[in-house]
C-alpha positions as CSV (number, residue, x, y, z in Angstrom):
1,M,-13.6,9.6,-11.3
2,S,-16.1,6.9,-12.3
3,K,-16.3,3.4,-10.8
4,I,-14.2,0.7,-12.6
5,S,-13.9,-3.0,-12.2
6,L,-10.7,-5.0,-12.1
7,E,-12.6,-8.1,-13.3
8,G,-10.8,-9.5,-16.3
9,L,-7.5,-8.0,-15.3
10,V,-7.2,-10.2,-12.1
11,E,-7.9,-13.9,-11.7
12,P,-11.5,-14.3,-10.7
13,K,-10.7,-16.1,-7.5
14,V,-8.2,-13.4,-6.5
15,W,-10.7,-10.7,-7.3
16,R,-13.5,-12.3,-5.3
17,I,-11.3,-12.7,-2.2
18,F,-9.8,-9.2,-2.5
19,K,-13.3,-7.7,-3.1
20,S,-14.5,-9.4,0.1
21,F,-12.0,-7.4,2.1
22,L,-12.6,-4.1,0.1
23,D,-16.4,-4.4,0.6
24,D,-15.9,-4.4,4.4
25,P,-12.5,-2.9,5.1
26,K,-12.8,-2.9,8.9
27,K,-14.0,-6.5,9.1
28,I,-11.6,-9.1,10.5
29,F,-11.8,-12.4,8.7
30,H,-10.9,-16.0,9.5
31,L,-9.6,-18.0,6.5
32,N,-12.9,-20.1,6.4
33,S,-15.1,-17.0,6.4
34,V,-13.1,-15.4,3.6
35,A,-13.5,-18.6,1.6
36,Q,-17.2,-18.7,2.3
37,T,-17.8,-15.0,1.5
38,A,-15.8,-15.3,-1.8
39,K,-17.1,-18.7,-2.7
40,V,-13.5,-20.0,-3.2
41,P,-12.2,-23.3,-1.9
42,V,-10.3,-22.9,1.4
43,S,-7.0,-24.3,-0.1
44,S,-7.1,-21.7,-2.9
45,T,-8.1,-19.0,-0.4
46,Q,-5.1,-19.8,1.8
47,R,-2.7,-19.5,-1.1
48,I,-4.2,-16.2,-2.3
49,V,-4.5,-14.7,1.1
50,K,-0.8,-15.5,1.8
51,K,0.1,-13.8,-1.5
52,L,-2.0,-10.7,-0.8
53,T,-0.5,-10.5,2.7
54,K,3.1,-10.8,1.4
55,K,2.4,-8.0,-1.1
56,G,1.0,-5.7,1.6
57,F,-2.7,-5.7,0.7
58,L,-3.8,-7.6,3.8
59,E,-2.6,-7.7,7.4
60,T,-2.4,-10.8,9.5
61,M,-3.2,-11.0,13.3
62,S,-2.6,-14.1,15.4
63,V,-4.7,-15.0,18.4
64,G,-3.1,-18.2,19.8
65,K,-3.0,-20.6,16.9
66,L,-5.8,-18.7,15.0
67,K,-4.8,-16.4,12.1
68,L,-7.1,-13.5,11.3
69,Y,-6.9,-11.2,8.2
70,K,-8.1,-7.7,7.4
71,L,-7.5,-5.2,4.7
72,A,-4.3,-3.3,5.2
73,D,-4.7,0.4,5.9
74,N,-2.0,1.8,3.6
75,Q,-1.4,3.8,0.4
76,K,-1.9,0.7,-1.8
77,T,-5.3,-0.2,-0.6
78,H,-6.4,3.5,-0.5
79,R,-5.4,3.9,-4.1
80,I,-7.2,0.8,-5.2
81,K,-10.4,1.9,-3.4
82,E,-10.1,5.3,-5.2
83,V,-9.7,3.7,-8.6
84,I,-12.5,1.1,-8.0
85,Y,-15.0,3.2,-6.1
86,G,-14.1,6.7,-7.2
87,K,-13.6,7.9,-3.6
């Protein structure tokens, strides 16, 4: 299977945020670091991360008042990685 891109099918901000997680699936992100990596404003990042978490693409961890996010390790994300990266 060859590599494909979801650019054009998904809003650019959503794609950049989701791609940040796909590029480093083991990494745990704070909201500000996701925004900085994806070059998306923090308020937009918060809205998009909340939506991706609700749909099961991301997992949330709380450490005190701090919320951290990482790519969910499930069938959805594995399938997307297969489609995008051909793995």
